[in-house]
C-alpha positions in Angstrom: 93.6 114.3 111.9 92.7 111.0 112.8 95.9 109.6 111.7 98.1 111.3 113.3 100.6 109.1 114.9 102.3 110.7 117.2 99.5 111.5 119.7 97.8 108.0 119.4 98.7 106.9 122.7 96.6 107.6 125.9 99.6 106.9 128.2 102.4 107.6 125.8 105.3 105.6 126.1 104.3 103.5 128.4 102.3 101.4 125.9 103.5 98.1 125.3 103.4 98.2 121.7 104.7 95.4 119.8 107.7 96.9 118.3 109.3 98.4 121.4 112.0 96.9 124.1 109.2 96.3 126.3 107.4 93.5 124.4 110.5 92.0 123.6 111.0 91.1 127.2 107.3 90.7 128.0 106.7 87.9 125.0 109.2 85.7 126.1 108.9 86.1 129.6 105.2 84.4 128.7 106.4 82.2 127.1 108.8 80.8 129.1 106.1 81.0 131.5 103.4 79.2 129.4 105.4 76.1 128.8 107.1 75.7 132.4 103.8 76.2 134.4 101.1 73.0 134.9 98.5 72.7 132.2 95.9 74.6 134.9 97.8 77.3 135.5 98.1 78.1 131.6 95.0 79.9 131.1 95.2 82.5 134.7 98.4 82.6 133.2 97.3 84.1 129.8 94.3 86.1 131.6 96.9 87.9 133.7 99.2 88.3 131.0 96.6 89.9 128.4 95.2 92.0 130.9 99.0 93.5 132.1 100.0 93.7 128.6 96.2 96.2 128.3 96.8 98.0 131.6 100.5 99.4 130.1 97.8 101.4 127.5 95.3 102.7 129.7 94.5 100.9 132.9 91.2 102.5 133.6 89.8 100.6 131.0 90.4 96.9 131.5 87.0 98.1 133.5 85.4 97.7 130.6 87.0 94.8 129.1 86.2 93.3 133.0 82.6 94.4 132.4 81.8 93.3 128.4 83.3 90.0 129.6 81.1 89.4 132.7 77.8 90.4 130.4 78.7 88.3 127.7 79.6 85.6 129.3 76.3 85.6 131.5 74.2 86.4 127.8 76.1 84.0 126.4 74.7 80.9 129.2 71.4 82.4 129.4 71.4 81.9 125.2 72.6 78.6 125.4 69.9 77.9 128.0 71.8 77.9 130.7 71.2 80.9 133.4 73.4 79.5 136.6 74.9 82.0 138.6 74.1 84.4 136.0 72.3 87.3 138.5 75.9 87.1 140.4 77.7 87.9 137.2 75.6 90.7 136.2 75.9 92.6 139.0 79.3 92.4 139.6 79.8 93.2 135.9 78.1 96.6 136.6 80.5 97.5 139.6 83.4 98.3 136.6 81.2 100.1 135.0 81.2 102.2 138.3 84.7 102.1 139.1 85.3 103.7 135.1 82.9 106.5 135.1 84.7 107.7 138.7 88.1 107.0 137.0 86.8 109.5 133.7 86.4 112.2 136.2 90.3 112.4 136.7 91.3 115.8 135.4 92.4 116.2 131.8 91.1 112.8 130.8 87.5 113.1 129.9 84.2 115.0 130.9 84.0 116.0 134.7 81.1 113.0 136.4 79.0 114.9 138.8 78.2 112.8 142.2 74.7 112.1 141.0 75.9 110.4 137.9 78.0 108.5 140.4 75.3 107.6 142.8 73.7 106.5 139.4 76.4 104.1 138.5 76.1 103.2 141.9 73.4 101.7 141.3 73.9 100.1 138.3 74.0 96.1 140.1 70.3 96.5 140.7 70.0 97.5 137.0 71.7 94.7 135.4 69.8 92.3 138.0 66.8 94.3 136.8 67.2 93.1 133.5 68.2 89.8 134.2 65.0 88.8 135.8 62.9 90.6 133.6 64.0 88.2 130.5 64.1 85.4 132.4 60.3 85.9 132.3 59.7 85.9 129.0 58.1 82.8 127.4 60.8 80.0 126.6 61.3 80.5 123.4 62.0 84.2 123.5 64.3 84.4 125.9 67.5 83.2 124.2 67.1 85.8 121.2 65.9 88.4 124.4 69.5 87.9 125.7 71.6 88.1 122.3 69.7 91.4 122.1 71.3 92.3 125.7 74.8 91.5 124.4 73.8 93.3 121.3 73.0 96.2 122.6 75.5 96.6 125.2 78.3 96.0 123.0 77.0 98.6 120.1 75.8 100.6 123.0 79.6 100.7 124.9 80.7 101.2 121.2 78.6 104.0 119.9 79.1 105.9 123.2 83.0 105.9 123.3 83.2 106.0 119.7 80.7 108.5 117.6 79.5 110.4 120.9 81.7 113.4 120.0 80.7 112.3 116.2 77.4 112.7 116.5 77.4 115.9 118.7 79.4 117.7 116.4 77.2 116.4 113.6 73.8 117.8 115.7 75.7 121.0 116.2 76.3 122.0 113.0 72.7 121.0 111.6 71.3 123.1 114.0 73.6 126.2 113.4 74.8 125.9 116.8 78.8 125.8 117.2 79.4 126.9 120.9 77.6 123.5 121.7 81.1 121.5 122.7 80.7 117.7 123.3 82.9 116.2 126.2 86.0 115.1 125.0 85.6 111.2 125.2 88.8 108.7 125.3 88.3 106.4 122.7 89.6 102.7 125.1 92.2 101.0 122.5 90.9 97.8 120.9 87.0 98.8 121.7 86.3 97.9 118.1 88.0 94.5 118.0 87.1 92.7 121.2 83.3 94.2 120.9 82.7 92.1 117.9 84.9 88.9 118.7 82.1 89.3 121.7 79.0 89.6 119.8 80.2 86.7 117.4 80.3 84.8 120.5 77.0 84.9 121.7 75.5 84.5 118.1 77.1 82.1 117.2 75.3 80.1 120.4 72.4 80.9 119.6 73.0 79.9 115.6 74.3 76.1 117.6 77.4 76.7 115.9 79.2 76.3 119.1 78.4 75.7 122.9 78.7 78.4 125.8 81.8 77.8 128.0 81.0 77.2 131.2 84.8 78.5 132.6 84.6 81.9 132.9 88.5 82.5 133.0 88.2 80.7 129.9 85.9 82.8 128.0 88.0 86.1 129.4 90.8 84.8 127.7 89.6 84.7 124.7 88.0 88.4 124.7 91.4 89.4 125.8 93.8 87.3 124.4 97.1 89.8 124.6 98.2 89.2 120.9 95.3 89.7 118.9 93.6 92.1 121.5 94.6 95.5 120.2 94.4 95.3 116.4 92.9 92.0 115.7 92.4 89.5 114.0 88.8 88.8 114.9 88.6 85.5 115.4 85.5 83.6 115.7 84.7 81.7 119.0 84.7 78.0 117.0 88.5 78.4 116.1 90.1 79.9 119.0 88.1 78.9 122.5 89.0 75.0 121.1 92.5 76.2 121.9 92.1 77.2 124.9 90.0 74.3 126.3 92.9 71.5 125.0 96.2 73.5 124.4 98.8 72.4 122.0 102.3 70.6 123.4 105.1 72.8 122.5 106.4 72.0 118.9 109.5 73.0 116.7 107.3 73.2 113.9 105.2 75.9 116.3 108.6 77.9 117.7 109.8 78.0 114.2 106.8 79.4 112.5 106.3 81.7 115.2 109.6 83.2 114.7 109.2 83.2 111.2 106.0 85.6 111.9 107.5 88.3 114.1 110.3 88.5 111.7 108.5 89.0 108.8 105.8 91.3 110.8 108.7 93.8 111.9 110.2 94.0 107.9 106.6 94.5 106.5 105.9 97.8 109.6 109.7 99.2 110.5 111.3 98.4 106.9 108.5 99.2 104.8 105.9 100.9 105.9 107.3 103.2 108.2 109.7 104.2 105.6 106.7 104.5 102.8 104.6 106.5 106.3 107.1 109.5 105.6 106.0 110.2 101.9 102.4 109.5 102.8 102.4 112.1 105.9 104.2 114.7 103.6 101.6 114.1 101.0 98.8 114.6 103.2 100.1 117.4 105.3 98.1 120.7 104.9 101.4 122.7 104.4 102.7 120.8 101.7 102.2 122.5 98.0 101.0 119.2 96.6 100.3 118.9 92.6 99.7 115.6 90.8 103.0 113.4 91.3 103.1 114.6 94.9 99.2 113.3 95.1 100.0 109.7 93.4 102.9 109.4 95.3 101.2 110.2 98.5 98.2 107.5 98.2 100.4 105.1 96.7 102.8 105.3 99.7 99.7 105.0 102.1 98.8 102.4 100.2 102.3 100.3 100.7 102.5 101.8 104.1 98.8 100.3 105.6 99.2 96.9 104.2 102.7 96.5 105.7 101.9 98.2 109.1 98.0 96.2 109.5 99.8 92.8 108.1 103.0 93.1 109.7 100.9 93.6 113.3 99.1 91.1 112.0 102.1 88.6 111.6 103.3 89.7 114.3 100.2 88.7 116.2 99.9 85.2 114.6 103.8 85.0 115.5 103.4 85.6 118.8 100.5 83.4 119.1 102.2 80.8 117.6 104.8 80.7 120.6 102.1 79.5 122.8 100.8 77.1 120.7 98.0 79.3 119.1 96.9 79.3 115.6 95.2 82.7 114.7 93.6 83.3 111.7 95.4 84.6 108.3 93.8 88.3 107.9 95.6 89.1 104.7 96.3 87.3 101.1 97.9 89.3 98.8 95.3 91.8 98.1 97.7 94.0 95.5 96.5 91.1 93.3 92.9 91.4 93.8 91.1 91.8 90.1 88.1 93.7 91.5 86.4 95.0 94.4 84.6 91.7 95.9 87.9 89.8 95.4 90.1 92.7 97.1 87.8 92.2 100.6 88.5 88.3 100.4 92.5 89.0 100.4 92.4 92.2 102.7 91.3 92.2 106.6 90.2 89.2 106.3 88.2 88.3 109.7 86.8 91.9 109.4 85.1 91.3 106.0 83.7 88.2 106.7 82.8 89.4 109.8 80.3 92.0 108.2 79.4 88.9 106.0 78.3 86.7 108.5 76.9 89.0 110.9 75.2 91.8 108.9 75.2 91.5 105.6 73.8 87.7 105.6 71.5 88.4 108.0 69.6 91.6 106.2 69.6 89.0 104.0 72.7 88.9 101.6 72.0 88.1 97.9 68.9 85.5 98.8 66.2 88.2 97.3 66.3 90.6 94.3 68.8 92.9 92.7 67.5 96.0 94.1 67.2 94.0 97.8 71.2 92.4 97.4 72.9 96.1 96.7 70.6 97.6 99.5 72.3 94.9 102.3 75.9 95.4 100.1 75.6 99.6 100.8 74.1 99.2 103.9 76.9 96.6 105.1 79.7 98.5 103.4 78.8 102.1 105.2 78.4 100.9 108.1 82.2 99.1 107.3 83.2 102.4 106.5 82.0 104.0 109.9 83.3 101.0 111.6 87.0 102.3 110.9 86.3 106.0 112.6 83.8 108.5 113.6 84.7 110.9 110.0 82.7 111.6 106.9 85.7 110.4 105.5 84.7 107.2 106.5 82.0 106.9 105.7 82.5 108.5 101.6 85.4 105.6 102.0 82.7 102.6 102.6 80.1 104.4 100.0 83.2 104.3 97.5 84.0 100.7 98.0 80.1 100.2 97.8 79.7 102.0 94.8 82.9 99.4 93.2 81.1 96.5 94.5 77.6 97.6 92.3 79.7 98.6 88.9 81.1 95.2 89.0 78.1 93.2 89.8 75.7 95.6 87.3 78.2 96.3 84.1 79.0 93.0 82.4 82.7 93.9 81.0 83.7 94.7 84.7 82.0 91.4 86.2 83.6 89.7 83.4 87.0 90.7 84.6 87.0 90.0 88.1 86.2 86.1 86.9 89.0 84.0 87.6 87.7 80.8 85.4 89.1 81.2 81.7 91.1 84.4 82.7 93.9 84.8 80.2 97.4 86.7 81.6 96.3 90.2 79.6 92.7 90.3 81.3 94.4 89.0 84.4 96.8 91.9 84.0 94.6 94.3 83.2 92.3 94.0 86.0 94.8 93.7 88.9 95.9 97.1 87.2 92.9 98.7 87.1 91.8 97.7 90.6 95.0 99.1 91.9 94.1 102.4 89.9 90.5 102.2 92.3 91.9 101.6 95.2 94.7 104.5 95.3 91.3 106.6 95.1 90.1 104.4 98.1 93.1 105.1 99.8 93.1 109.0 99.3 89.9 109.0 101.1 90.7 107.2 103.9 93.9 108.5 104.4 92.2 112.5 104.2 91.5 114.0 107.9 88.6 115.7 106.6 86.5 116.4 103.4 88.7 119.7 103.0 91.7 117.9 102.6 90.5 115.4 100.7 89.2 118.1 98.1 93.0 119.3 98.4 94.6 116.3 97.5 91.7 115.4 94.3 92.5 119.2 93.5 96.3 119.0 92.8 95.7 116.8 89.7 95.1 120.1 88.1 98.7 121.0 88.3 101.0 118.9 86.5 104.0 121.3 86.5 106.1 121.7 90.3 104.5 124.8 91.9 107.2 127.1 94.0 108.0 125.7 97.1 106.9 122.3 96.2 109.6 119.2 96.7 110.8 117.3 93.9 109.1 114.2 93.6 111.2 111.8 92.0 114.0 110.9 94.8 111.4 110.7 96.9 109.8 108.0 94.9 113.3 106.0 94.5 112.9 106.2 98.5 110.1 104.6 98.3 110.9 101.9 95.9 113.7 100.8 97.6 111.2 100.2 100.4 108.8 98.6 97.9 110.4 96.3 96.3 112.3 93.6 98.8 108.3 93.1 99.6 107.2 92.6 96.3 110.2 90.2 96.4 109.0 88.8 99.2 105.6 88.2 97.8 106.7 86.7 94.4 108.7 84.1 96.5 105.7 82.9 98.8 102.8 83.0 95.9 102.7 79.6 96.0 101.6 79.6 99.4 97.9 80.8 100.6 100.3 82.3 103.7 101.5 85.6 102.8 104.7 84.9 104.9 105.4 81.1 104.1 108.4 80.1 102.4 108.3 76.2 102.8 108.8 76.1 99.3 111.8 77.3 98.8 115.1 75.3 99.8 116.3 76.0 103.3 119.8 77.9 102.3 117.6 80.0 100.0 114.8 80.5 102.6 117.7 81.5 105.2 119.7 84.1 102.6 116.0 86.2 103.1 115.5 85.4 106.5 119.1 87.0 106.9 118.0 89.8 104.2 114.8 90.6 106.5 116.5 90.7 109.7 119.5 93.3 107.6 116.4 95.1 107.0 114.9 95.3 110.1 118.1 95.7 111.8 119.0 99.1 109.6 115.8 100.7 109.8 115.9 103.9 112.0 112.8 105.9 111.2 110.7 107.7 113.7 108.3 105.8 115.7 104.9 105.5 114.3 102.0 103.6 115.9 100.5 101.1 113.9 97.4 102.7 112.0 94.6 100.3 113.3 95.7 101.2 117.2 93.3 103.5 116.6 90.3 102.2 115.6 
């Protein structure tokens, strides 16, 4: 199953997860060194720390990160009209690719690479220099656009190969009726979906004139590999993150307090809320479970809470880690369970990804500048790609299509469109809109959680059985278990409702805040469920 959390790590328990004891040692050590070392040594420290952090996941794919960094650094310089030293750096960028192909020949870790392929890899430096020379000879007005195209092509090419090659090969074999065609097993590099998008945004924003190319190679490398948000975001824009590396904020009690608060809230969401609700979701979506309608509803609701607590918890821990280092990362969630409709939902859920698709896919396609037909075409293309971004599976494509259909209905059907409009909305209408969107979201999360179309059909089929079949687990006590872990989350959100930040309790008196934080710490300390990895690590 794509959501088999027990087998997602490439190198097993060696990975430095945010909820591991290794990270509890790693983060304070980096923070102390960061504020102790001279200012000029801080970027090199962050760069080394980020690569060490990534190496614990899979040291082989550092080569891929090094190559992407070098290529996009050069493309950014060229897109901004500065191609100094590009030949040397581009040639160097190819060497990690050659090393990566060699590493893929390790037994049991990927397809065997024959010696002729390694010889081709060794010729990569000439290939990159040749591409650079070819693009440099284009007319001046076309050169910048050509280097932007090179950046996009290289990033998407690597992403498609590692993430979708097996899916595409299996689809071709199925269509051709040749099940004996077996695609080589290709390990998905951790974080590739995130840092490739962040790198594309850097080069495109240079071409659009929003930022200037970063001249310091190590600063750009730190921007692309920054360990708090490397593995699962948020997907940062260069205009927001790079200036914070260029001029580090001085240490402050505010950053220390905010960092520790975000770490605590993130751990609470992950280990107390998400992992416990994940037990219910895993049972409901287990193919061996005798599933009926109550368990189908409970499983989808539990997964909705699980993925929210899991991913928003990761974001809070990432933001908290960064604040301890004087960096403010973007908020990625804003009360998504209060969404009044699908458009409102995508302004609250995984905000940095949805805004990325808006700015770099939907708007370049034409956005809503044309008629209704072209707007809907652009919307469907964007949402299908957003669904496919989450994984190489037809269920993810269907999930994207489902949300595209919701966005279409709420745009075209007048009563639904008015439900989503906040202006002049009564409390009753707002409550009804939230309730309707919550039900619609549950169907979407069932599609997302299903490992296959057959598994999804099994979930829908369960609604024909409202009785308790023989062998089925009663659902009332598990539902109570879920509520035991959901109610504290809802209480925390109610207390922070006046702030745009889900984890901000600044409006409360300090004794109340202290009591809340103490209860959150107690919840974290008493959580002893199985070690479930963060869901978005697989993307």
